[in-house]
C-alpha positions in Angstrom: 208.3 -34.6 150.2 209.1 -33.9 146.6 207.6 -36.6 143.8 209.0 -37.3 140.4 206.3 -36.9 137.2 205.5 -40.8 136.9 205.8 -41.1 141.1 203.2 -38.4 141.4 201.1 -39.9 138.7 201.0 -43.3 140.4 200.4 -42.1 143.5 197.2 -40.3 142.2 195.8 -43.2 140.9 195.9 -45.0 144.8 192.2 -43.6 145.8 191.9 -47.4 147.2 189.0 -47.8 144.8 190.7 -49.1 141.9 192.8 -52.1 141.4 196.8 -50.9 140.8 198.9 -53.8 139.2 202.4 -54.3 141.3 205.3 -52.7 139.5 209.0 -52.4 141.1 207.6 -48.6 141.3 204.4 -48.6 143.4 206.8 -50.9 145.1 208.8 -48.1 146.2 206.3 -45.9 147.0 205.0 -48.5 149.7 208.7 -49.1 150.9 209.0 -45.1 151.8 205.3 -45.4 153.4 203.2 -43.4 150.9 201.0 -45.7 149.9 199.8 -49.0 151.2 197.3 -51.9 150.3 194.1 -50.6 151.2 191.7 -52.4 153.7 188.2 -53.4 153.3 185.6 -50.1 153.8 188.8 -47.8 154.3 188.6 -44.6 152.9 191.3 -41.8 152.0 192.2 -38.9 154.6 191.4 -35.5 154.0 195.8 -35.1 153.8 195.8 -38.2 151.3 193.9 -36.5 149.1 195.0 -34.4 146.2 194.6 -30.9 146.9 196.1 -28.0 144.2 196.9 -24.6 146.4 197.8 -21.8 144.1 201.2 -20.7 146.2 204.2 -21.8 147.1 204.5 -24.4 149.6 205.3 -24.0 153.0 204.6 -27.8 155.6 204.1 -25.0 158.3 204.1 -21.8 160.9 205.1 -20.7 163.5 202.8 -18.4 165.0 203.2 -15.7 168.1 199.4 -15.9 168.7 199.9 -13.0 171.5 202.7 -10.4 172.0 201.7 -10.3 175.8 203.1 -12.0 177.9 203.4 -12.0 182.2 206.8 -12.1 181.7 209.9 -9.5 180.8 212.3 -11.0 180.0 215.6 -9.2 180.0 216.7 -10.9 176.6 213.6 -11.4 174.3 214.5 -11.3 170.4 210.6 -10.6 170.0 211.3 -7.3 171.2 213.1 -3.7 170.3 213.5 -2.3 173.9 211.9 -2.9 177.4 208.7 -2.0 176.6 205.7 -4.5 177.2 204.7 -5.7 173.5 200.9 -5.4 173.4 199.8 -6.6 169.9 197.5 -9.8 169.7 195.5 -11.7 166.8 191.7 -11.3 167.8 189.6 -14.3 167.6 188.4 -13.8 164.5 191.2 -12.8 163.1 192.8 -16.1 163.8 190.3 -18.1 162.5 190.9 -16.0 159.5 194.7 -17.0 159.2 193.9 -20.8 159.6 191.4 -20.8 157.1 193.8 -19.3 155.0 196.7 -21.3 155.8 194.6 -24.8 155.3 194.1 -23.4 151.5 197.6 -22.9 151.4 198.7 -26.4 152.3 199.5 -25.4 155.5 200.0 -29.5 157.9 201.7 -27.8 161.2 201.8 -25.3 163.4 204.1 -24.0 166.4 202.5 -22.3 168.9 204.4 -19.2 170.0 204.1 -15.7 172.1 204.7 -13.8 173.9 203.5 -16.3 176.4 200.0 -18.0 173.9 198.5 -19.5 177.4 198.0 -16.1 177.8 195.9 -15.2 175.0 191.7 -14.9 176.0 191.0 -17.6 173.2 193.8 -20.2 173.2 191.6 -23.2 173.2 189.7 -21.9 170.3 192.6 -21.4 168.5 193.8 -24.9 168.8 190.2 -26.4 168.4 189.7 -23.8 165.1 193.4 -25.6 163.7 191.9 -29.1 164.2 188.7 -28.8 162.6 190.4 -27.3 159.9 192.4 -30.7 159.2 195.2 -29.1 160.9 197.7 -30.0 164.2 199.7 -28.1 166.6 203.2 -30.4 166.2 204.9 -27.5 168.9 204.3 -24.8 171.7 206.5 -22.8 173.1 205.7 -21.3 176.6 207.3 -20.1 180.1 204.7 -22.8 181.8 203.0 -20.5 184.2 199.9 -21.3 182.9 199.9 -24.8 182.3 197.1 -26.9 184.3 195.8 -30.1 184.2 192.2 -28.8 183.5 194.5 -26.8 180.3 195.8 -30.4 179.3 193.3 -32.6 179.8 191.3 -30.1 177.2 194.2 -30.1 174.7 194.3 -33.8 175.2 190.2 -34.0 174.9 190.8 -31.5 171.1 193.6 -34.6 170.3 196.3 -31.7 170.7 199.7 -33.6 172.0 202.2 -31.4 171.0 205.9 -31.0 172.0 205.4 -28.9 174.6 208.8 -26.4 174.8 209.4 -24.6 177.7 212.1 -22.0 178.9 213.8 -22.9 181.6 217.3 -20.6 182.6 218.8 -22.6 185.4 218.7 -23.1 189.4 219.4 -19.8 190.7 219.0 -17.8 187.4 215.7 -17.8 186.0 214.0 -15.1 187.9 216.2 -12.7 187.4 216.2 -13.2 183.7 212.6 -13.6 183.5 212.1 -10.5 185.2 209.2 -12.0 187.7 209.6 -13.9 191.3 208.8 -17.1 191.8 209.4 -17.7 188.0 212.0 -20.8 188.8 209.3 -22.9 191.2 206.5 -22.7 188.6 208.1 -23.4 185.5 210.0 -26.5 187.6 206.4 -27.9 188.8 204.9 -27.2 185.0 207.8 -29.3 183.6 207.1 -32.0 185.8 203.1 -32.1 185.3 203.3 -32.4 181.7 205.8 -35.3 182.2 203.4 -37.2 184.5 200.7 -36.1 182.2 202.2 -37.8 179.1 203.8 -35.0 177.2 206.6 -35.1 176.0 209.0 -31.9 176.9 211.6 -30.3 175.5 213.4 -27.2 178.0 215.0 -24.5 176.1 217.8 -22.9 178.4 219.8 -19.8 177.6 223.7 -19.7 178.6 224.9 -16.5 179.2 228.2 -15.3 181.4 226.1 -15.5 184.5 224.4 -19.0 184.6 227.3 -20.7 182.7 228.1 -22.8 185.9 224.3 -24.2 186.2 224.3 -25.4 183.5 225.4 -29.0 183.9 222.8 -29.1 187.7 220.5 -27.9 185.8 220.8 -30.5 182.6 221.0 -33.4 185.9 218.2 -32.5 187.2 215.8 -32.1 184.2 217.4 -35.6 183.3 215.8 -36.8 186.5 212.3 -35.3 186.2 211.7 -37.3 182.8 212.3 -34.0 180.2 212.7 -35.5 176.9 215.1 -33.3 175.4 217.7 -30.1 176.8 218.3 -27.2 174.2 220.6 -25.0 175.1 221.0 -21.5 172.8 223.1 -19.1 173.3 222.0 -15.5 174.0 222.0 -13.4 171.5 222.9 -9.8 171.0 219.2 -8.6 170.7 218.6 -5.4 171.0 216.9 -5.7 174.6 219.3 -7.8 175.3 222.2 -6.1 174.8 220.3 -2.7 176.5 220.2 -5.1 180.1 223.2 -7.2 180.3 225.2 -4.7 178.9 229.0 -7.7 178.0 227.0 -10.4 179.1 226.9 -12.6 176.0 229.1 -15.2 176.1 231.7 -14.4 172.4 231.5 -17.6 169.8 234.6 -19.4 171.1 233.8 -19.2 174.6 230.0 -20.5 173.7 231.9 -23.3 172.1 234.2 -24.0 174.6 231.9 -24.0 177.9 229.7 -26.1 175.6 232.6 -28.4 175.0 233.4 -28.6 178.7 229.8 -29.0 179.4 229.3 -32.2 177.1 232.2 -33.7 178.1 230.9 -33.9 181.6 227.6 -34.4 181.0 228.4 -37.4 178.8 230.0 -38.8 181.7 226.9 -39.2 184.2 224.7 -42.0 183.9 222.0 -39.3 182.2 219.5 -40.4 179.2 218.0 -36.6 178.2 219.4 -35.3 174.9 221.0 -32.4 174.9 220.9 -30.5 172.1 223.3 -26.8 171.8 221.9 -24.7 169.4 224.3 -24.5 166.1 227.0 -26.4 167.8 226.2 -30.1 168.7 223.8 -32.6 169.6 224.0 -35.4 171.6 222.0 -38.7 172.5 223.6 -40.4 175.3 221.3 -43.9 174.9 222.5 -44.1 171.3 226.0 -42.8 172.3 226.6 -40.6 168.7 226.2 -36.7 168.3 226.2 -34.8 165.5 227.7 -31.8 164.8 224.8 -28.4 163.9 226.9 -26.8 161.7 226.7 -28.8 158.9 224.3 -28.1 156.3 225.0 -30.6 153.6 227.1 -33.4 153.5 229.4 -34.7 150.6 228.4 -34.0 147.1 224.8 -32.6 148.3 225.9 -28.7 147.7 223.5 -27.4 145.6 223.4 -23.4 144.4 219.9 -23.7 144.5 219.4 -24.5 148.3 217.5 -21.2 149.9 220.2 -20.0 152.4 218.0 -21.4 155.8 215.8 -24.6 154.7 214.6 -23.9 158.1 213.2 -20.7 156.8 212.1 -22.1 154.2 210.0 -24.1 155.4 208.4 -22.6 158.3 206.3 -19.2 158.3 207.3 -16.8 160.7 204.2 -14.3 161.8 204.0 -11.9 164.7 201.7 -11.2 166.9 201.3 -8.1 164.7 200.7 -10.2 161.6 203.7 -9.5 160.0 205.9 -12.0 158.1 209.3 -12.6 159.1 212.3 -15.0 158.4 212.9 -16.2 161.6 211.2 -15.2 165.2 214.8 -14.4 166.5 214.8 -11.9 163.8 211.8 -9.9 164.4 212.9 -7.8 167.3 215.9 -7.0 164.5 213.1 -6.2 161.5 210.4 -4.3 164.1 213.5 -2.5 165.2 214.7 -1.1 162.0 211.3 -1.2 160.5 211.9 -3.8 157.9 208.2 -5.4 157.2 208.2 -8.3 154.5 204.2 -8.9 154.3 201.4 -8.7 156.9 198.9 -11.2 156.9 196.1 -9.2 158.6 196.2 -6.7 155.8 196.9 -9.1 152.9 195.9 -12.9 152.3 198.4 -15.7 153.0 198.0 -17.2 149.7 198.8 -14.2 147.8 201.9 -13.4 150.3 203.4 -16.4 149.4 203.0 -17.0 145.5 204.8 -13.1 145.4 205.7 -10.9 147.9 208.9 -9.7 150.0 208.7 -12.3 152.3 209.2 -14.9 150.0 211.9 -13.3 148.0 213.7 -13.3 150.9 212.9 -16.8 152.4 213.8 -18.2 149.0 217.1 -16.5 149.0 219.3 -19.0 147.2 222.9 -19.8 148.8 224.4 -18.4 145.1 222.8 -15.2 146.0 224.0 -15.0 149.0 227.7 -16.3 147.7 227.4 -14.0 145.3 226.5 -10.9 147.9 229.6 -12.0 150.1 232.9 -12.9 148.9 234.0 -13.9 152.5 231.5 -16.7 152.3 231.8 -17.8 148.6 236.2 -17.5 148.6 236.0 -20.0 152.0 236.4 -23.9 151.6 233.8 -24.9 153.9 231.0 -22.6 152.5 229.7 -26.1 150.7 229.2 -27.6 154.3 227.8 -24.6 156.0 225.5 -23.1 153.2 226.8 -19.2 154.5 225.4 -20.4 158.3 222.2 -19.0 160.6 220.9 -15.8 159.4 219.7 -15.0 162.5 223.6 -14.5 163.7 224.7 -13.3 160.7 221.9 -10.1 160.9 223.0 -9.6 164.7 227.0 -9.3 164.2 227.1 -7.8 160.8 223.9 -6.2 160.3 223.6 -7.5 156.9 220.7 -10.3 156.0 224.0 -12.0 153.4 225.9 -11.4 156.3 229.0 -13.5 158.0 228.3 -16.0 160.4 231.2 -16.2 162.7 229.8 -18.9 164.8 230.4 -21.4 161.7 233.8 -20.0 161.1 235.0 -20.4 163.9 233.5 -23.9 164.0 235.2 -25.4 161.0 238.6 -23.4 161.3 238.7 -24.2 164.7 238.5 -27.5 164.2 235.4 -27.8 166.6 234.7 -31.3 165.2 237.9 -32.8 166.1 237.5 -31.9 169.7 233.6 -32.8 170.1 235.1 -36.6 169.3 238.0 -36.0 171.6 235.5 -34.5 174.4 232.5 -37.0 173.6 234.9 -40.8 174.5 232.5 -43.5 173.1 230.5 -41.6 171.1 229.7 -42.7 167.6 229.8 -39.3 165.2 227.4 -39.1 162.6 228.0 -35.8 161.1 227.9 -35.7 157.2 231.4 -34.7 158.0 233.6 -36.2 159.8 
């Protein structure tokens, strides 16, 4: 959280040892949850103490601890072809990165793969993160290694991440994951996590072959007790294009089928939230929806905004040690041998101080507009900020290319279409 000079200086004095005179500024900091009156014997936690880090600040790391996987999914964006990835962090390399992350002010980790739970030192890596005063916010998994014992081991560490499990539709999961029995095993893992008290977010790829299974799948997941379902358009990654040819939904097909799905789902008694990637997020309990295409509300656009705030806030690290703007771009970067930096060969702090990686993720919307005349001249640019860089790269081969999904969304009046489909829902988007 950014602080003004006077806010920062006042917070530095809030150490639980000295009295602070009441003031409007102190009251404001308390209301924002940045400080509170110290109770008897209360001391500062490690994350309340002032720390100086000589690098650009990033709050989180999205870390592929292994590229190995017991599945060979047809659409994997981490791979440039159909060969199995074999790269992996050794325990020594992992512990070194964790130590460096703490020195850089990292707060949270998303652990991913490959299949992260296939790593022989999976639990040891989690323990190391927590022993260095950081935590695991999310765990991406196919669910095949989830057992009661593993969940108990995580609880003992104090590790309660959002568990994001991939499931690609009733009757379709085995095919896409290229593994017989995957559907049965994955549903069992989802049920086990829910029953054991972990929050679960199911991630579902949608394409021409499974689109009709999305609604019954959502109803089943809601019945199980899943907190949220995230639906993702299977994108034009190198491996998917090789395996499935023209099975990608076009952007217009994606939007239109998701409108139809959301309309039908909103009329059920399901309470599970639905997040349709780059399109809309709906909360049935509150009867609200938000358009995902909108990045900036009226009057908040600035030329200094990063082209992707997600990339600027979370470091994507591959199992080979390479840094990427995000993992959705990793297969493309590897296929073209684009390397922005590697944490196995250079300290993380140096990479976050001066590197091609840092230049890339700190690219501003002004730089995008200078490079991309189509975006610069568009009346919607101040709302979408150029859109998703992974989509732009996949569709144009240019890291600053146009994200045509945003062009379609705004020019196709999809906010109005969403409102029409979601009867009784309130639009919380910063643009109406």
